[in-house]
C-alpha positions as CSV (number, residue, x, y, z in Angstrom):
1,M,11.7,-13.1,-21.3
2,L,8.3,-11.4,-21.3
3,D,6.6,-14.7,-20.4
4,D,9.0,-15.0,-17.4
5,Q,8.0,-11.5,-16.3
6,R,4.3,-12.3,-16.6
7,Q,4.6,-15.5,-14.7
8,F,6.4,-13.6,-11.9
9,L,3.6,-11.0,-11.7
10,Y,0.9,-13.7,-11.7
11,R,2.4,-15.1,-8.5
12,M,2.5,-11.8,-6.7
13,N,-0.2,-10.2,-4.6
14,I,-0.5,-6.6,-5.7
15,L,-2.5,-3.8,-4.1
16,G,-3.7,-0.9,-6.2
17,L,-4.6,2.4,-4.6
18,D,-6.7,5.1,-6.2
19,Y,-6.4,8.4,-4.3
20,G,-9.4,10.6,-3.8
21,E,-9.8,13.7,-1.5
22,K,-12.3,11.9,0.7
23,H,-11.6,8.2,0.0
24,V,-8.9,5.9,-1.3
25,G,-10.0,3.0,-3.5
26,V,-8.2,-0.3,-2.9
27,A,-8.0,-3.1,-5.4
28,L,-6.3,-6.5,-5.0
29,A,-4.7,-8.5,-7.7
30,E,-3.9,-12.1,-6.7
31,G,-3.0,-12.9,-10.3
32,P,-3.4,-11.2,-13.6
33,L,-6.6,-9.4,-12.8
34,A,-7.4,-6.9,-10.0
35,A,-10.8,-6.7,-8.3
36,P,-12.1,-4.0,-6.0
37,L,-11.4,-4.7,-2.3
38,T,-12.6,-1.7,-0.3
39,T,-12.6,2.0,0.1
40,L,-10.8,3.8,2.9
41,N,-11.2,7.2,4.4
42,T,-8.3,9.3,3.1
43,E,-7.4,10.8,6.4
44,T,-7.0,7.3,8.1
45,A,-5.9,5.3,5.1
46,I,-2.5,4.5,6.4
47,E,-3.7,2.9,9.6
48,Q,-6.2,0.9,7.6
49,L,-3.7,-0.2,5.0
50,K,-1.2,-1.9,7.3
51,P,-3.5,-4.8,8.2
52,I,-4.6,-5.2,4.6
53,V,-0.9,-5.5,3.5
54,T,-0.3,-8.1,6.2
55,K,-3.5,-10.1,5.6
56,Y,-3.0,-10.4,1.9
57,N,0.8,-10.8,1.9
58,I,1.1,-7.8,-0.4
59,E,4.4,-7.8,-2.4
60,K,3.9,-4.6,-4.5
61,I,1.7,-1.5,-4.2
62,I,0.7,0.5,-7.2
63,I,-0.5,4.0,-6.5
64,G,-2.5,6.0,-9.0
65,D,-2.1,9.7,-9.5
66,C,-2.1,11.5,-6.2
67,P,-0.7,14.7,-4.6
68,E,3.0,14.4,-4.0
69,D,2.6,15.4,-0.3
70,F,0.1,12.6,0.2
71,L,2.5,10.1,-1.2
72,Q,5.7,11.4,0.5
73,N,4.3,12.4,3.9
74,L,1.8,9.6,4.5
75,F,2.5,6.5,2.5
76,A,6.2,6.2,2.3
77,P,7.1,6.7,6.0
78,A,4.0,4.8,7.3
79,L,4.7,1.7,5.1
80,D,8.5,1.9,5.7
81,V,9.3,2.1,1.9
């Protein structure tokens, strides 16, 4: 069963976000390993993320530790999740 889960994840494009007060780090995993993609200005991250999600056909987003209001008020409504 674990091998099935690994194979599923290897086929997904996953975006990793690392919140910072000034910048949001963005990493892309197109298989088992993630690599840095870019950094975004925290205040405008939402507008900048939408084209990245579309361009790379992102299926899952993993967000590191961040303030609850940043997650709830910005990411969830803006990304329709």
